[in-house]
TIMAR-683866 format. One record per residue (C-alpha): x, y, z; chain; residue number from 1. Coordinates in steps of 0.001 Angstrom, whole numbers, plus 500000, padded with zeros to 6 digits. Layout:
N
+--------+--------+--------+---+-----+
!     xx !     yy !     zz ! c !   k !
+--------+--------+--------+---+-----+
!      X !      Y !      Z ! A ! NUM !
...
+--------+--------+--------+---+-----+
//
This chain:
117
+--------+--------+--------+---+-----+
!     xx !     yy !     zz ! c !   k !
+--------+--------+--------+---+-----+
! 737868 ! 457011 ! 696523 ! A !   1 !
! 741310 ! 457358 ! 698002 ! A !   2 !
! 743240 ! 459577 ! 695583 ! A !   3 !
! 746606 ! 461305 ! 695824 ! A !   4 !
! 746454 ! 464941 ! 696889 ! A !   5 !
! 746854 ! 467810 ! 694446 ! A !   6 !
! 750481 ! 468376 ! 695479 ! A !   7 !
! 751487 ! 464709 ! 695360 ! A !   8 !
! 754231 ! 464066 ! 692828 ! A !   9 !
! 754271 ! 460282 ! 693107 ! A !  10 !
! 752798 ! 458341 ! 690203 ! A !  11 !
! 749925 ! 456072 ! 691188 ! A !  12 !
! 748093 ! 453546 ! 689076 ! A !  13 !
! 744424 ! 452712 ! 688870 ! A !  14 !
! 745249 ! 449446 ! 690646 ! A !  15 !
! 746953 ! 451377 ! 693469 ! A !  16 !
! 743875 ! 453579 ! 693918 ! A !  17 !
! 741580 ! 450565 ! 693910 ! A !  18 !
! 743646 ! 448680 ! 696484 ! A !  19 !
! 743964 ! 451540 ! 698977 ! A !  20 !
! 740305 ! 452497 ! 698539 ! A !  21 !
! 739118 ! 448979 ! 699279 ! A !  22 !
! 741513 ! 448732 ! 702235 ! A !  23 !
! 740187 ! 452009 ! 703636 ! A !  24 !
! 736558 ! 450939 ! 703185 ! A !  25 !
! 737140 ! 447555 ! 704793 ! A !  26 !
! 738784 ! 449239 ! 707800 ! A !  27 !
! 736125 ! 451906 ! 708295 ! A !  28 !
! 732757 ! 451034 ! 706740 ! A !  29 !
! 730696 ! 448379 ! 708507 ! A !  30 !
! 729476 ! 445518 ! 706327 ! A !  31 !
! 725923 ! 446396 ! 707362 ! A !  32 !
! 726137 ! 449609 ! 705338 ! A !  33 !
! 724329 ! 448785 ! 702081 ! A !  34 !
! 726392 ! 450926 ! 699745 ! A !  35 !
! 728943 ! 453647 ! 699131 ! A !  36 !
! 728361 ! 456264 ! 696443 ! A !  37 !
! 731542 ! 458025 ! 695367 ! A !  38 !
! 731836 ! 461581 ! 694142 ! A !  39 !
! 734059 ! 461881 ! 691120 ! A !  40 !
! 735026 ! 465533 ! 691357 ! A !  41 !
! 738525 ! 466319 ! 690154 ! A !  42 !
! 738747 ! 463209 ! 687952 ! A !  43 !
! 738128 ! 462997 ! 684227 ! A !  44 !
! 734944 ! 460948 ! 683543 ! A !  45 !
! 736675 ! 458018 ! 681825 ! A !  46 !
! 739383 ! 457970 ! 684527 ! A !  47 !
! 736758 ! 457914 ! 687280 ! A !  48 !
! 734847 ! 455116 ! 685519 ! A !  49 !
! 738009 ! 453049 ! 685121 ! A !  50 !
! 738839 ! 453500 ! 688811 ! A !  51 !
! 735369 ! 452517 ! 689963 ! A !  52 !
! 735592 ! 449402 ! 687818 ! A !  53 !
! 739009 ! 448470 ! 689294 ! A !  54 !
! 737595 ! 448868 ! 692820 ! A !  55 !
! 734610 ! 446629 ! 692040 ! A !  56 !
! 736852 ! 443998 ! 690421 ! A !  57 !
! 738562 ! 443545 ! 693798 ! A !  58 !
! 735246 ! 442293 ! 695215 ! A !  59 !
! 733043 ! 440803 ! 696187 ! A !  60 !
! 732482 ! 443540 ! 698739 ! A !  61 !
! 729905 ! 443644 ! 701521 ! A !  62 !
! 728560 ! 446942 ! 700103 ! A !  63 !
! 727452 ! 448125 ! 696676 ! A !  64 !
! 729987 ! 450608 ! 695283 ! A !  65 !
! 728869 ! 453163 ! 692711 ! A !  66 !
! 728837 ! 456864 ! 691822 ! A !  67 !
! 726407 ! 459415 ! 693112 ! A !  68 !
! 724712 ! 461461 ! 690416 ! A !  69 !
! 727827 ! 463470 ! 689817 ! A !  70 !
! 730467 ! 464797 ! 687515 ! A !  71 !
! 731361 ! 461328 ! 686201 ! A !  72 !
! 727868 ! 461202 ! 684688 ! A !  73 !
! 727201 ! 464836 ! 683890 ! A !  74 !
! 730414 ! 466459 ! 682640 ! A !  75 !
! 730499 ! 465069 ! 679090 ! A !  76 !
! 726755 ! 465657 ! 678597 ! A !  77 !
! 727044 ! 469262 ! 679774 ! A !  78 !
! 729974 ! 469840 ! 677419 ! A !  79 !
! 727928 ! 468393 ! 674534 ! A !  80 !
! 724856 ! 470473 ! 675410 ! A !  81 !
! 726530 ! 473866 ! 676040 ! A !  82 !
! 723146 ! 475328 ! 676905 ! A !  83 !
! 721935 ! 475091 ! 673311 ! A !  84 !
! 718601 ! 473413 ! 672529 ! A !  85 !
! 720044 ! 472226 ! 669209 ! A !  86 !
! 722600 ! 470160 ! 671152 ! A !  87 !
! 720006 ! 468445 ! 673356 ! A !  88 !
! 719978 ! 465208 ! 671351 ! A !  89 !
! 723769 ! 464878 ! 671428 ! A !  90 !
! 723763 ! 465631 ! 675145 ! A !  91 !
! 721181 ! 462939 ! 675838 ! A !  92 !
! 723158 ! 460361 ! 673840 ! A !  93 !
! 726344 ! 461372 ! 675621 ! A !  94 !
! 724687 ! 461095 ! 679037 ! A !  95 !
! 723242 ! 457671 ! 678195 ! A !  96 !
! 726636 ! 456437 ! 677033 ! A !  97 !
! 728337 ! 457659 ! 680239 ! A !  98 !
! 725567 ! 456105 ! 682348 ! A !  99 !
! 726033 ! 452741 ! 680623 ! A ! 100 !
! 729791 ! 452861 ! 681142 ! A ! 101 !
! 729386 ! 453752 ! 684813 ! A ! 102 !
! 726769 ! 451031 ! 685284 ! A ! 103 !
! 729294 ! 448527 ! 683921 ! A ! 104 !
! 731977 ! 449946 ! 686258 ! A ! 105 !
! 729604 ! 449508 ! 689192 ! A ! 106 !
! 729479 ! 445791 ! 688515 ! A ! 107 !
! 733167 ! 445412 ! 687603 ! A ! 108 !
! 732425 ! 444747 ! 683941 ! A ! 109 !
! 733694 ! 447973 ! 682344 ! A ! 110 !
! 736256 ! 447789 ! 679569 ! A ! 111 !
! 737801 ! 450712 ! 677712 ! A ! 112 !
! 736339 ! 449245 ! 674483 ! A ! 113 !
! 732928 ! 450424 ! 675724 ! A ! 114 !
! 734030 ! 453995 ! 675161 ! A ! 115 !
! 733929 ! 453476 ! 671418 ! A ! 116 !
! 730299 ! 452425 ! 671430 ! A ! 117 !
+--------+--------+--------+---+-----+
//
């Protein structure tokens, strides 16, 4: 994903990020490449999911766009687990929820309302 740098003071929207990311991919990634898996480091999980969804809504694209098995999937589950066996059930539910949201974002069908489910 094309994101503003850490020292950037300009405000950017999810739509801005989606547009410049798609533009960058179209200029540099051959259509023969089957997919692009983004890392989500530095973004909050819901923010990263929303951005992936916005990118996919600008399609159709010649490639599949998704996340790698990364922070956007793991962070909330790790926070729920905290290394305690007693939290394993909550961590599993949290991971499944995040996976479902990111799966929807990968197909451009994510809505913030999914976060309440």
